[in-house]
Steps between C-alpha positions, in 0.01 A plus 500: 500500500503133589705268285197314365316821417808642334540185292137514387524870409824442309353203312187699414716786372701269275180338366355845429817602319493177298146586388585865429533457119138382492381771739689801360296531175186529712638822652653617169859431598754352263693203631826691444392749767449219748844369404641844575342485847685175579828627357475829691413314822835319483682836477294637790598194707865583438443841655296348781790278606730799543261769619214305658707241686854638528414869528730613218360769267517311170456802275720366221365155423407616152871458422471122541161499329647682199808278494269201479309660213809599304670170578212312339459750215867514400538123519200450273599768249872428472545140620164367376438300816175319577225602741619322815862597433399866470329487839805337659743749343292798612479363854873430514577851365307651793674267746839609366388861537411427862841343558667814364290751691451319831852570643441873450145500633601311816702801609188709559173474688179697508436774249861486380446138394195613302680792334799285408276235347325769294837637386620159380170445326539826312846393387346198327224722365747736329700209362187365332407852391838585345603175331258545213672254267452215746192581709308727262547794735197711587287323239564162657535173316235267366559127473286197420384261768710187443363149488538255784695185421345190657651164417660641188169639371438873467185622674357847437411684820156656461357758740310226681809280514705791632243560773529147633880516486482823702252342741722195556803719568296730722381208714857369530623845604221534759587160649870589511425847638279362776761237589767767528305748713365228733844341551754594770670706229180696445451547873850643515415747225200617704723531806743712296210723400401548863840535663812434296732608782361229727537238228866596465538490879372142496794409279342485154651670197203697368687591181498136395126469551434822311738391222302178447171691517628740233593214269164329546323830436709570188429150366124539545503845339708367210259212444213748496683725255583214263136387499379856447730548202381175345140598573510829310786403261669829573773648721544869573711708743210612721482145633825586681387840622432588862136573415453129435644425842253744649207310350629176651538660843154657487346169394671324790380758753151485355475122518664471840868515593624185667224279361530209258198571279499879536728530197236339279227729635711812447609392152141427405378846604796673332483314166122497469475862615771610256348320203145615570574860595746548210220418255288777649747787539862578405542630856464147633804531729332778700187294554700187573697695760174621655381138511818399681460783751137408567586134553795578726289735711222243523741209561806640681663156520404405150189309407607157625698646789199696622274195467748290698521771768123509531490122536769497763365804688851560625780751420769378264785490752814291502575376851820374655371145465457558127857625466636201688284264293654643185821317580341174615457262204270283709266782590144459370405720206228756568289463193270779610746761377563580140204301372 
Protein backbone atom coordinates (compact mmCIF):
# COMPACT_ATOMS: atom_id res chain seq x y z
CA UNK A 1 0.00 0.00 0.00
CA UNK A 2 1.40 3.37 -0.98
CA UNK A 3 2.18 5.83 1.76
CA UNK A 4 -0.51 8.29 0.69
CA UNK A 5 -3.15 5.57 0.44
CA UNK A 6 -2.14 4.18 3.80
CA UNK A 7 -2.39 7.62 5.37
CA UNK A 8 -5.87 8.17 3.93
CA UNK A 9 -7.09 4.76 5.10
CA UNK A 10 -5.65 5.33 8.58
CA UNK A 11 -7.23 8.79 8.81
CA UNK A 12 -10.59 7.43 7.64
CA UNK A 13 -10.39 4.67 10.26
CA UNK A 14 -9.70 7.14 13.06
CA UNK A 15 -12.57 9.38 11.90
CA UNK A 16 -14.89 6.37 11.81
CA UNK A 17 -13.82 5.38 15.31
CA UNK A 18 -14.37 8.95 16.53
CA UNK A 19 -17.93 8.78 15.20
CA UNK A 20 -18.55 5.30 16.60
CA UNK A 21 -20.53 6.49 19.68
CA UNK A 22 -23.05 8.09 17.33
CA UNK A 23 -23.13 5.09 14.98
CA UNK A 24 -23.23 2.25 17.53
CA UNK A 25 -26.83 2.89 18.73
CA UNK A 26 -27.99 2.54 15.13
CA UNK A 27 -26.75 -1.08 15.14
CA UNK A 28 -27.87 -1.69 18.75
CA UNK A 29 -24.39 -1.67 20.23
CA UNK A 30 -23.57 -0.04 23.54
CA UNK A 31 -20.62 2.33 23.50
CA UNK A 32 -18.93 0.20 26.19
CA UNK A 33 -18.69 -2.65 23.68
CA UNK A 34 -16.93 -0.39 21.20
CA UNK A 35 -14.60 0.66 24.02
CA UNK A 36 -13.86 -3.01 24.65
CA UNK A 37 -12.91 -3.41 20.98
CA UNK A 38 -10.28 -0.66 21.26
CA UNK A 39 -8.95 -1.98 24.57
CA UNK A 40 -8.73 -5.54 23.24
CA UNK A 41 -7.01 -4.32 20.06
CA UNK A 42 -4.15 -2.94 22.17
CA UNK A 43 -3.68 -6.37 23.81
CA UNK A 44 -3.79 -8.06 20.40
CA UNK A 45 -1.09 -5.66 19.17
CA UNK A 46 1.12 -6.77 22.05
CA UNK A 47 0.84 -10.34 20.80
CA UNK A 48 1.36 -9.22 17.21
CA UNK A 49 4.71 -7.64 18.06
CA UNK A 50 6.04 -10.92 19.46
CA UNK A 51 4.33 -13.48 17.26
CA UNK A 52 3.56 -11.59 14.06
CA UNK A 53 6.86 -9.73 13.74
CA UNK A 54 9.41 -11.56 15.90
CA UNK A 55 8.07 -15.08 15.47
CA UNK A 56 7.85 -15.86 19.19
CA UNK A 57 4.74 -17.80 20.31
CA UNK A 58 3.30 -15.28 22.77
CA UNK A 59 0.90 -17.68 24.48
CA UNK A 60 1.19 -16.05 27.90
CA UNK A 61 0.49 -12.37 27.32
CA UNK A 62 -2.61 -12.64 29.49
CA UNK A 63 -0.16 -12.52 32.42
CA UNK A 64 0.73 -8.91 31.59
CA UNK A 65 -2.88 -8.12 30.73
CA UNK A 66 -4.01 -9.42 34.13
CA UNK A 67 -1.20 -7.63 35.94
CA UNK A 68 -2.40 -4.41 34.37
CA UNK A 69 -5.96 -5.12 35.48
CA UNK A 70 -5.04 -6.03 39.04
CA UNK A 71 -2.52 -3.20 39.24
CA UNK A 72 -5.25 -0.69 38.46
CA UNK A 73 -7.87 -2.45 40.60
CA UNK A 74 -5.72 -2.83 43.72
CA UNK A 75 -4.45 0.75 43.49
CA UNK A 76 -8.00 2.08 43.26
CA UNK A 77 -9.39 -0.10 46.05
CA UNK A 78 -6.57 0.20 48.57
CA UNK A 79 -4.67 3.39 47.63
CA UNK A 80 -7.68 5.34 46.31
CA UNK A 81 -5.77 6.68 43.32
CA UNK A 82 -7.35 8.66 40.50
CA UNK A 83 -8.21 7.50 36.99
CA UNK A 84 -4.97 8.41 35.19
CA UNK A 85 -2.85 7.17 38.09
CA UNK A 86 -4.64 3.81 38.00
CA UNK A 87 -3.85 3.42 34.31
CA UNK A 88 -0.20 4.29 34.90
CA UNK A 89 0.12 1.92 37.87
CA UNK A 90 -1.46 -0.96 35.95
CA UNK A 91 0.85 -0.37 32.99
CA UNK A 92 3.93 -0.17 35.21
CA UNK A 93 2.89 -3.37 37.03
CA UNK A 94 2.86 -5.22 33.70
CA UNK A 95 6.22 -3.70 32.72
CA UNK A 96 7.73 -4.90 36.01
CA UNK A 97 6.27 -8.33 35.33
CA UNK A 98 7.97 -8.29 31.93
CA UNK A 99 11.27 -7.31 33.52
CA UNK A 100 10.99 -10.26 35.92
CA UNK A 101 9.98 -12.85 33.33
CA UNK A 102 12.04 -11.74 30.33
CA UNK A 103 15.42 -13.15 31.55
CA UNK A 104 13.81 -16.59 31.88
CA UNK A 105 11.92 -16.44 28.59
CA UNK A 106 15.05 -15.41 26.66
CA UNK A 107 16.56 -18.81 27.38
CA UNK A 108 14.07 -20.57 25.12
CA UNK A 109 12.79 -20.32 21.57
CA UNK A 110 9.95 -21.86 19.63
CA UNK A 111 7.30 -23.91 21.39
CA UNK A 112 9.35 -23.95 24.60
CA UNK A 113 9.12 -20.16 24.75
CA UNK A 114 5.34 -20.46 24.41
CA UNK A 115 5.03 -23.15 27.09
CA UNK A 116 7.23 -21.23 29.50
CA UNK A 117 5.21 -18.06 29.01
CA UNK A 118 2.02 -20.02 29.71
CA UNK A 119 3.56 -21.51 32.86
CA UNK A 120 4.53 -18.09 34.23
CA UNK A 121 1.08 -16.79 33.41
CA UNK A 122 -0.51 -19.60 35.37
CA UNK A 123 1.68 -18.74 38.36
CA UNK A 124 0.15 -15.25 38.43
CA UNK A 125 -3.28 -16.78 37.90
CA UNK A 126 -2.99 -19.01 40.98
CA UNK A 127 -1.64 -16.13 43.06
CA UNK A 128 -4.73 -14.08 42.23
CA UNK A 129 -6.91 -17.15 42.79
CA UNK A 130 -5.48 -18.06 46.20
CA UNK A 131 -4.98 -14.67 47.86
CA UNK A 132 -8.67 -14.20 48.55
CA UNK A 133 -8.21 -11.52 51.21
CA UNK A 134 -6.43 -9.23 48.77
CA UNK A 135 -7.68 -10.09 45.28
CA UNK A 136 -11.10 -11.54 46.07
CA UNK A 137 -9.99 -14.96 44.83
CA UNK A 138 -12.25 -16.82 42.42
CA UNK A 139 -15.05 -14.29 42.90
CA UNK A 140 -12.84 -11.42 41.81
CA UNK A 141 -12.94 -7.90 43.15
CA UNK A 142 -15.23 -5.04 42.28
CA UNK A 143 -14.10 -1.44 42.53
CA UNK A 144 -15.51 1.93 41.51
CA UNK A 145 -14.22 3.82 38.50
CA UNK A 146 -12.25 6.72 40.01
CA UNK A 147 -12.56 10.32 38.91
CA UNK A 148 -9.98 12.04 36.77
CA UNK A 149 -8.26 15.02 38.34
CA UNK A 150 -7.76 17.87 35.87
CA UNK A 151 -6.35 21.13 37.18
CA UNK A 152 -7.36 20.23 40.71
CA UNK A 153 -10.98 19.56 39.70
CA UNK A 154 -12.51 16.10 39.89
CA UNK A 155 -14.12 14.93 36.66
CA UNK A 156 -16.38 11.87 36.53
CA UNK A 157 -15.54 9.51 33.67
CA UNK A 158 -18.75 8.50 31.91
CA UNK A 159 -18.96 5.66 29.39
CA UNK A 160 -18.68 8.16 26.55
CA UNK A 161 -15.74 9.88 28.22
CA UNK A 162 -14.05 6.54 28.79
CA UNK A 163 -14.47 5.69 25.11
CA UNK A 164 -12.63 8.78 23.97
CA UNK A 165 -9.87 8.20 26.52
CA UNK A 166 -9.52 4.65 25.14
CA UNK A 167 -9.57 5.98 21.58
CA UNK A 168 -6.85 8.54 22.30
CA UNK A 169 -4.63 5.91 23.91
CA UNK A 170 -5.36 3.45 21.11
CA UNK A 171 -4.29 5.97 18.46
CA UNK A 172 -1.10 6.74 20.40
CA UNK A 173 -0.32 3.02 20.69
CA UNK A 174 -0.94 2.49 16.96
CA UNK A 175 1.41 5.36 16.08
CA UNK A 176 4.08 4.02 18.44
CA UNK A 177 3.55 0.45 17.21
CA UNK A 178 3.87 1.47 13.56
CA UNK A 179 7.00 3.51 14.31
CA UNK A 180 8.58 0.53 16.05
CA UNK A 181 7.83 -2.08 13.39
CA UNK A 182 8.85 0.22 10.51
CA UNK A 183 12.14 1.23 12.18
CA UNK A 184 15.49 -0.57 11.82
CA UNK A 185 14.66 -2.19 15.15
CA UNK A 186 11.44 -3.59 13.71
CA UNK A 187 13.24 -4.78 10.58
CA UNK A 188 15.67 -6.62 12.83
CA UNK A 189 12.77 -8.32 14.61
CA UNK A 190 11.47 -9.53 11.24
CA UNK A 191 14.96 -10.75 10.35
CA UNK A 192 15.07 -12.67 13.64
CA UNK A 193 11.75 -14.26 12.76
CA UNK A 194 13.10 -15.38 9.40
CA UNK A 195 16.60 -16.48 10.35
CA UNK A 196 17.87 -15.79 13.85
CA UNK A 197 21.10 -17.72 13.26
CA UNK A 198 22.05 -15.41 10.41
CA UNK A 199 21.28 -12.33 12.49
CA UNK A 200 23.62 -13.63 15.18
CA UNK A 201 26.24 -14.39 12.52
CA UNK A 202 26.06 -10.76 11.41
CA UNK A 203 27.16 -9.76 14.90
CA UNK A 204 23.89 -8.69 16.52
CA UNK A 205 22.80 -9.87 19.95
CA UNK A 206 19.29 -11.13 19.24
CA UNK A 207 18.56 -11.56 22.95
CA UNK A 208 18.75 -7.81 23.42
CA UNK A 209 16.28 -7.16 20.61
CA UNK A 210 13.90 -9.80 21.92
CA UNK A 211 14.26 -8.43 25.47
CA UNK A 212 13.17 -4.96 24.32
CA UNK A 213 10.33 -6.45 22.26
CA UNK A 214 9.14 -8.36 25.33
CA UNK A 215 9.09 -5.21 27.44
CA UNK A 216 7.21 -3.24 24.78
CA UNK A 217 4.71 -6.09 24.44
CA UNK A 218 4.25 -6.35 28.22
CA UNK A 219 3.69 -2.59 28.48
CA UNK A 220 1.02 -2.61 25.77
CA UNK A 221 -0.73 -5.61 27.32
CA UNK A 222 -0.61 -3.95 30.75
CA UNK A 223 -2.12 -0.75 29.38
CA UNK A 224 -4.89 -2.79 27.80
CA UNK A 225 -5.50 -4.68 31.04
CA UNK A 226 -5.66 -1.50 33.13
CA UNK A 227 -8.17 0.04 30.71
CA UNK A 228 -10.23 -3.15 30.66
CA UNK A 229 -10.41 -3.26 34.45
CA UNK A 230 -11.51 0.37 34.58
CA UNK A 231 -14.02 -0.31 31.81
CA UNK A 232 -15.86 -3.10 33.62
CA UNK A 233 -14.92 -1.99 37.19
CA UNK A 234 -13.95 -5.55 38.00
CA UNK A 235 -10.87 -7.78 38.19
CA UNK A 236 -10.93 -11.57 38.23
CA UNK A 237 -8.33 -14.36 37.91
CA UNK A 238 -9.45 -15.56 34.47
CA UNK A 239 -7.96 -12.39 33.03
CA UNK A 240 -4.58 -14.00 33.79
CA UNK A 241 -5.48 -17.42 32.44
CA UNK A 242 -4.00 -18.97 29.31
CA UNK A 243 -7.45 -19.05 27.70
CA UNK A 244 -7.35 -15.26 27.57
CA UNK A 245 -3.99 -15.43 25.81
CA UNK A 246 -5.53 -17.82 23.30
CA UNK A 247 -8.23 -15.30 22.42
CA UNK A 248 -5.59 -12.64 21.80
CA UNK A 249 -3.58 -14.96 19.57
CA UNK A 250 -6.65 -16.04 17.59
CA UNK A 251 -7.70 -12.42 17.13
CA UNK A 252 -4.23 -11.54 15.84
CA UNK A 253 -4.20 -14.44 13.38
CA UNK A 254 -7.70 -13.56 12.24
CA UNK A 255 -6.91 -9.90 11.61
CA UNK A 256 -3.53 -10.55 10.03
CA UNK A 257 -0.20 -11.34 11.69
CA UNK A 258 2.48 -8.79 10.92
CA UNK A 259 0.04 -6.01 10.02
CA UNK A 260 -0.54 -2.72 11.81
CA UNK A 261 -4.34 -2.56 11.63
CA UNK A 262 -4.99 -6.31 11.68
CA UNK A 263 -5.18 -6.23 15.48
CA UNK A 264 -8.16 -3.88 15.34
CA UNK A 265 -9.94 -6.06 12.77
CA UNK A 266 -9.37 -9.22 14.80
CA UNK A 267 -10.41 -7.57 18.06
CA UNK A 268 -13.56 -6.22 16.43
CA UNK A 269 -14.64 -9.65 15.16
CA UNK A 270 -13.81 -11.32 18.49
CA UNK A 271 -15.54 -8.79 20.77
CA UNK A 272 -18.60 -8.24 18.59
CA UNK A 273 -18.92 -11.96 17.87
CA UNK A 274 -18.59 -12.83 21.56
CA UNK A 275 -21.15 -10.27 22.70
CA UNK A 276 -23.68 -11.11 19.99
CA UNK A 277 -23.37 -14.89 20.07
CA UNK A 278 -23.37 -15.03 23.89
CA UNK A 279 -26.80 -13.37 23.91
CA UNK A 280 -28.14 -16.12 21.65
CA UNK A 281 -26.69 -19.28 23.19
CA UNK A 282 -24.69 -20.28 26.30
CA UNK A 283 -22.50 -22.35 23.96
CA UNK A 284 -21.16 -19.17 22.40
CA UNK A 285 -17.53 -20.32 22.62
CA UNK A 286 -18.22 -23.24 20.26
CA UNK A 287 -19.80 -20.98 17.66
CA UNK A 288 -17.11 -18.35 18.11
CA UNK A 289 -14.48 -21.03 17.56
CA UNK A 290 -16.29 -22.14 14.40
CA UNK A 291 -16.30 -18.51 13.24
CA UNK A 292 -12.56 -18.30 13.79
CA UNK A 293 -11.98 -21.53 11.86
CA UNK A 294 -14.12 -20.35 8.95
CA UNK A 295 -12.31 -17.01 8.78
CA UNK A 296 -8.86 -18.61 9.00
CA UNK A 297 -9.73 -21.09 6.25
CA UNK A 298 -11.10 -18.30 4.07
CA UNK A 299 -8.24 -15.91 4.89
CA UNK A 300 -5.13 -18.02 5.58
CA UNK A 301 -2.98 -14.92 6.16
CA UNK A 302 -5.63 -13.14 8.15
CA UNK A 303 -8.12 -10.71 6.70
CA UNK A 304 -5.76 -7.79 6.13
CA UNK A 305 -2.83 -10.05 5.31
CA UNK A 306 -4.83 -11.86 2.63
CA UNK A 307 -6.04 -8.55 1.17
CA UNK A 308 -2.47 -7.24 1.06
CA UNK A 309 -1.30 -10.46 -0.62
CA UNK A 310 -4.00 -10.16 -3.26
CA UNK A 311 -2.98 -6.56 -3.93
CA UNK A 312 0.67 -7.42 -4.22
CA UNK A 313 0.09 -10.60 -6.25
CA UNK A 314 3.38 -11.88 -4.92
CA UNK A 315 4.44 -14.48 -2.30
CA UNK A 316 5.33 -13.12 1.12
CA UNK A 317 9.05 -13.91 1.01
CA UNK A 318 11.93 -12.27 2.82
CA UNK A 319 14.91 -11.91 0.50
CA UNK A 320 18.58 -11.40 1.26
CA UNK A 321 18.20 -7.73 0.38
CA UNK A 322 15.47 -7.44 3.00
CA UNK A 323 17.69 -9.02 5.66
CA UNK A 324 20.55 -6.68 4.83
CA UNK A 325 18.19 -3.70 4.82
CA UNK A 326 17.12 -4.60 8.33
CA UNK A 327 20.46 -3.38 9.62
CA UNK A 328 20.70 -0.28 7.44
CA UNK A 329 19.12 2.71 9.21
CA UNK A 330 19.14 4.66 5.96
CA UNK A 331 17.26 2.01 4.02
CA UNK A 332 13.86 3.11 2.70
CA UNK A 333 10.85 1.72 4.53
CA UNK A 334 8.61 -0.57 2.50
CA UNK A 335 5.22 0.71 3.47
CA UNK A 336 3.51 -1.95 1.41
CA UNK A 337 4.03 -4.52 4.15
CA UNK A 338 2.13 -4.60 7.37
CA UNK A 339 -0.44 -2.04 6.28
